[in-house]
N, C-alpha and C positions, 0 to 999 in steps of 0.2 A: 918350742912348741910344749915343752914343761911348764912354763910360764902360763900357757893356754889352759892346760890340763889343771892346773892348779886353781885358775881363775873360775872354770867351768861351774863346780858344784855350787858356791855361792851366788853366782849370776844366775843359775838356773832357779835356785831355791827362791830369790828375790823375783824372777818373773811369774814363776806359779803363784808366790803369795800375792803379787799384784793383779794377777787375773782373777784370783779366787775373791779376794775382799775389795776389789774396784780401787786398788792404790795406783798411783802412776808409776810405771816400771823405770827401772835405770836404763841407760843408753843402750841401742841394740847391741850385739856381739855379731850379727850376720847383715851387712850391709850390701846391697846392688846398687851400682852408678851405672846408668846408661850415658855413655861419653857424647852419643850422637845418634841422629835417626837417619844419617846418610846411610846408604846401603848400594852396593852394586850386585846383589842377588835380584832374582824376580820370582820369589817363591809363591808357591800355590797356598801356602796356608799361613803366611804373614804379607803384610800389605805397608809395612813401614816404609819401604823403598818408594812406595807411590805417593807418600806424604809430600815429600819437597817438590815433586813433580805438579801437584795438584795446587800447592801452598807454598810457592819457592820463597815468598817474605819471612816465612816461619824459620828458616836456617838461621838466618842472624839472631834469632833470640836464643840461640844456644849458649850456655855457659862457658865464657872464657875461662883461661888457665887460673887465673887470678881469683875468680869465681870459686872454683873448684877447691883451691888453697885454703880460702877464707872458710869456706864450707867445714873442709877436714879438721883446721883448727880449733873450729866448734863441736866436732865430733869427740876429739880428744884420743886417748890410746885406749880405750875399751874393746874396740872391735877385735874379732877374732878372724875373721873370713869375709873378705872384700870380693865382689863379682864385679869386675869393668866390662859391661856389655855394650850392645847398641840396638840396632843397626849393625853396622861392621865396626866393631873398636878400632882395628887398624888401620882405617882410612883416616882418622884424626892425627893431622902432622903434629900434635902436642901430645898423642897418647903415651909415650915414653914419660914424659916430664909430669903428666898428671898421674901415671901409675907410681912414679918416685916420691912424688908428694904424698900420696897413701900411704905409702909405705914408712917415710921417713916420719910422718906426723902422726898417723894412726896405728902404727907398728902392727898391723894383721900378721898373724903367723901363716896364712894361707891365702893367695890371690888367684881368681880364677877368671880366664879370659876367653870367650867363646869365638871362633871364627869361622867364615864360610869358606877359607882356604884359597879364595881367589887371586891373591896375591903373594905366592910361596915366599919370593925373595924379600919382600918387604915385612914380612911376618918372622921370617927367619933373621932378618937384621934388627926388628925392634924387640924380638923375645931376646936376644943374644944382648942389646944393649939394657933391657931391663933386670936379668940376671946379673948384668957387670954391676948394676946400681944397687941392686935389692938381694943382696948376697944371703940374707939370714929368713926368707921367706920361702914357702914351700909353693912354687908357680904353677899351676895347671892350664895348660891351652888345652881347649875342648875344640877338636875338629868336626864339622858338621857333616853327616851322611845319611841321607835319607833314600839311599838305592845304590845299584850297583851298575856302574856303567850308564849307559843312555837313560837308564831310569832314574838316576840322581840327576842327571843334567835336566831331564824333563821336568821335575819335582822343583828345582833351584831356579829354571827357567834361564840357563846360562848354558853355552856348548862348552865342553872340554872341563866343566866342574869336577867332575869324579878326577879326572888325570891331576888335576891341580891339589886335589886332597892328599892323593897318592903323593905327589912332589912334596908338598907341605908336611906331610908325617917322615918322609925321608931326610928332609933337611933338618928338621927340628930333631930327628933322632940323632944327626951327628953332632948338634949343639949338646946332648946329655952326656958326650964323654968329658966333654970340660965342665959341665954343670951337674952336680949330682941333685940339686933341688928341682930341677925340672921334672914334672909328670906332664906325660901326653896323654890326653882322653878321647874318645871318640863319643860323638852324640847324636843321636836318632831321633827325629819327632815322628810319632805313630799317628798316620792321619788315614781317612779313608783311601787315598790314593796307594798308600804302600803297606797298610796292616797284613795283607796275605805275603809279603815278602820280607818280614822282618826277620824270620828264621833264617833266610838266605844272607841277609845284611849282618845278624850275630854271627853265623859260621864265617863269613867272611872276615869279620873283625878278629875273631878268634886267630886267624893265619895272620893278621898284622901284628897281634900279640902289643896292643897299646896297654898302657898302665890301667886305665879303667876304661868301662864303657857303660854309658847310660843312654836308656830311651825314654822318652816324655812323651805323654798320649797329646795330640795338637788340641787344642781348645779355643774357644772365643773369647778373645782379650781387648779391651779397649785399647790396650798399650799397642797391639798389633793392626788395629785397623781393620779387623775381620770380623765384627760382630754380626755383620750379615750372610756369612759364609757357611756353607754347609762342609767341613773339614774333618770332623770326629769319626772316629770308626765306630760301629755299633757296638755296643757294651759286651754282648756275648763273643762276638769274634776277638774282641780287644782281650778280653778275658782268658780265652784259651791259648792265644798268641803268648801273652805275657807270662801265663803258668807255666808253660813248655820252657822259656826261656830261665825263668825263675828257678827252676830244677835243675838247671846247669850252669849256675851262675860263676862258680869259683874255677875257671878255666887256668891251670897249671899255678894252682894257687902257691905251691911251694918255691915256686921261683919269683914271685911278686912281694915286694916290700910291706912293710906295716902298713904306711899310707895307703897303699893300692887295694890292701886286705880290709882296710878298714872302708874306704870307699865301695868295695863290693859288697859289703856286708850291710852297709847303709842303703844301697841300692836293692838289695834284695827285699829290707823291711818296707822300703818305699812302694815297690811294687806290691806286696800283701797289702797294703793301705789302701792303694789307689782302686785296686779291685774292689774290695770292700766298698768304699765309698761311692764308686760307680754305680754299686748293685744296690746301696742301702740310699743313697743320694743324701747323705749328711757326712759332717765331720764324724770321722770315727775315732780318732784322738785330738783333744785340744788343739786349735789352732794360735800360734803366738806369732802370727804377723801381726806388726802394730806393736808387739810387745819386745820380743827377742830378734826381730827381722825388719826390716824395711828397704824401700826402693826411693832411689833419687833420679829424676828425670833429667835429660840434657837441658831444661828449662828451669830446672832448680824446684820441681816441685816434688813435695815428699809423701810418698804413699805407704800405706801398709804393705802392701804387694802389687803386683804389675798384673794381676787381675782384677782386682777392684777399682786399680789405675784412676783414670779420670773420675770415675762416680763416686769413689770416697778419699779425696785428698786430704790429708792433715794440714797442707799449708804451703805456701811458697818462700823459699829461702830468701828472694830478694826481696819481698815483702817483710821480712823480718830480720832484715840486716845480716843476712848470711848465719844468724844464729840459730842452728839446729834445736838447741834445748828449747829456745822458746816456742818451736813447733811441736815438739815432741811432747812437752808439759803444758801443752795449751787445752782448751775446752774442746777444739774441735779435735784433736787426736783421742782425746776421752771418748767423744761419741763414736769416733770410727771403730776405737776398741770394744764398745758397747755392743756395737754392730756385728762385731766378730764372735764375740763371746757369747752372745744370744743365738749361735748356729744359723745366722742367717745367710750364711755362705760355704761352700766346700768347693774343692777345687784338686786337679792334680799337680798343682805346681811343686816341680823337685826341689827347688831351692829352699822354699818356705817347709816344705815336709822334713828337710834335713835337720832345720832347728826345731820342727815340732817332736820328730823322735827325740832329739836330745834333752827335750824338757817332758819326756813321757819316761817315766822309770821303768816300766816295764818294756817298753820297747829297746831302750839302754841294755837291759840284762839279756835280752834275748842276743843283741849284736855282740857282748861280750861273749856269750855264750859260743856263740858262732866263730869268734875269734879266736878262741881259746881251742875249739875243738879244731881249727885247720892248722894248729901248730902241733897236736897231738898225734 
């Protein structure tokens, strides 16, 4: 973690300089890798699960283990934060091996893995295996929770899913006794289907007492195959709901560790920014997707983020011999970065916002002030 903190200032200055005078940036510090589009959920807000039902031949095009390894070697060891997502990432048989390769080759300080919690025993087993192999990383497992009881099952399209969330939480909590580097988070997607129940979810999560909680607004993304779906809450209702949550964001702050407090304060700043962006319909602070952060799909496509996704790809790793640098420093990548810099897009994507906050000095000062205040 100390190495990461020492790396941050020069990296951030490089990204800010690159963005301001149109230079090619250094390699990203925040990398999301989608391991698979296979998913055993049937969510109302995401239709990745339907992709292979309609296009079964596409599944064979997903990256093999060795392709991820070659990609990681081309990325080097500059990344600080990795997210391994899906689909449902725990469904990949080689998921532990891929995670270990990312850890050993790219040496991130934080690895985040979201899960729908439908396979508690497998999640527990693979999480333990990852922790045994990746002893120096902060591993964050984010459990998806979009409602309480039957409401969650309805939104996720799978009976008994809510019970499995609780089972997963309990089983991972047992692992924490052996691995201090495990953080358990809870993640909610705020959609038109549950926006009026978010406070209920929030209060329930407080009783569960995870290490962190994040709620993210539902959005139309090409990645999720939901561009023609009406899923987002109206901005007025969302703002009222998120403001009430933001006002009470640090529950039991005295009992939480530094990482949890940091996540909570980033979350509060994220909520503030998203509310402003939903009102103003523009970027409120500069977006560094394609500069400091990126997304790699199961097929090797490199995107600036999962929102622009298929519409603004930077290149495909197979076509570039698995050399990430050739894509990152290409003219096509330059054009994508230009599109973002010109303010042609804005979104509530949490992952990208965290990097944007790091690259915005005023936001960082706000967070540091809140962190210091929590210890006083």
